[in-house]
C-alpha positions as CSV (number, residue, x, y, z in Angstrom):
1,M,1.3,-2.0,7.6
2,F,0.9,-4.6,10.3
3,D,1.0,-3.6,13.9
4,I,3.7,-6.3,14.8
5,G,6.3,-6.2,17.9
6,L,9.1,-7.7,18.1
7,L,7.7,-10.2,20.6
8,E,5.1,-11.2,18.1
9,L,8.2,-11.7,15.5
10,L,10.4,-13.8,17.4
11,L,7.3,-16.0,18.2
12,I,6.6,-16.1,14.5
13,A,10.2,-17.1,13.7
14,V,10.2,-20.1,16.6
15,V,6.9,-21.5,15.1
16,S,8.0,-21.2,11.8
17,L,11.3,-22.7,12.6
18,L,9.7,-25.7,14.4
19,V,7.2,-26.2,11.8
20,L,9.4,-26.0,8.8
21,G,12.7,-26.5,9.7
22,P,15.9,-25.5,9.3
23,E,16.2,-26.7,5.7
24,K,13.1,-25.3,4.2
25,L,12.8,-22.1,6.3
26,P,14.9,-19.8,3.8
27,G,13.2,-21.2,1.1
28,A,9.6,-20.1,2.7
29,V,10.7,-16.8,3.5
30,R,11.8,-16.2,0.0
31,S,8.8,-17.2,-1.4
32,G,7.0,-15.2,1.3
33,A,9.0,-12.5,0.4
34,K,8.3,-12.8,-3.4
35,T,4.6,-13.1,-3.1
36,I,4.3,-10.0,-1.1
37,Y,5.9,-8.0,-3.6
38,W,4.2,-9.6,-6.3
39,F,0.8,-8.4,-4.4
40,K,2.3,-4.8,-3.9
41,R,3.4,-4.3,-7.4
42,Q,-0.1,-5.6,-8.5
43,A,-1.9,-3.4,-6.1
44,S,0.3,-0.2,-7.6
45,S,-0.9,-1.3,-11.1
46,A,-4.3,-1.4,-10.3
47,K,-4.1,1.9,-8.8
48,E,-2.4,3.6,-11.4
49,E,-4.8,2.2,-14.0
50,I,-7.7,3.8,-11.6
51,N,-6.2,7.0,-11.7
52,K,-5.5,7.1,-15.4
53,A,-9.2,5.7,-16.3
54,F,-10.7,8.4,-14.0
55,D,-8.3,10.9,-14.2
56,L,-8.6,12.1,-10.7
57,N,-5.8,14.4,-10.4
58,E,-7.4,16.5,-13.3
59,V,-10.8,16.1,-11.2
60,Y,-9.1,17.0,-7.9
61,Q,-7.5,20.3,-9.3
62,D,-10.7,21.4,-11.1
63,S,-12.2,21.0,-7.4
64,R,-9.8,23.0,-5.9
65,N,-9.9,25.6,-8.8
66,E,-13.6,25.9,-8.0
67,K,-12.9,26.3,-4.3
68,I,-10.6,29.0,-4.9
69,L,-12.9,30.8,-7.4
70,E,-15.6,30.6,-4.8
71,D,-13.5,32.4,-1.7
72,I,-12.4,35.1,-4.2
73,E,-16.0,35.9,-5.3
74,E,-16.7,35.5,-1.4
75,D,-14.2,38.0,-0.7
76,K,-15.4,40.6,-3.6
77,G,-19.2,40.3,-2.2
């Protein structure tokens, strides 16, 4: 998802520790993890709703079947 290396992660951890302090850091990490989990869940839910609304799997299968039929007719002719 993000292209963060070990050095960048270490820098973020040190800055977070300096800014928040050792007492608040675990709570902030926990809160951040919950927020990220919530966003992922919402994105997944939205994607499912869009797929259901447009029935994209059926559209994809129909277009694939049409392509196969075109290829078969090309081979015959």
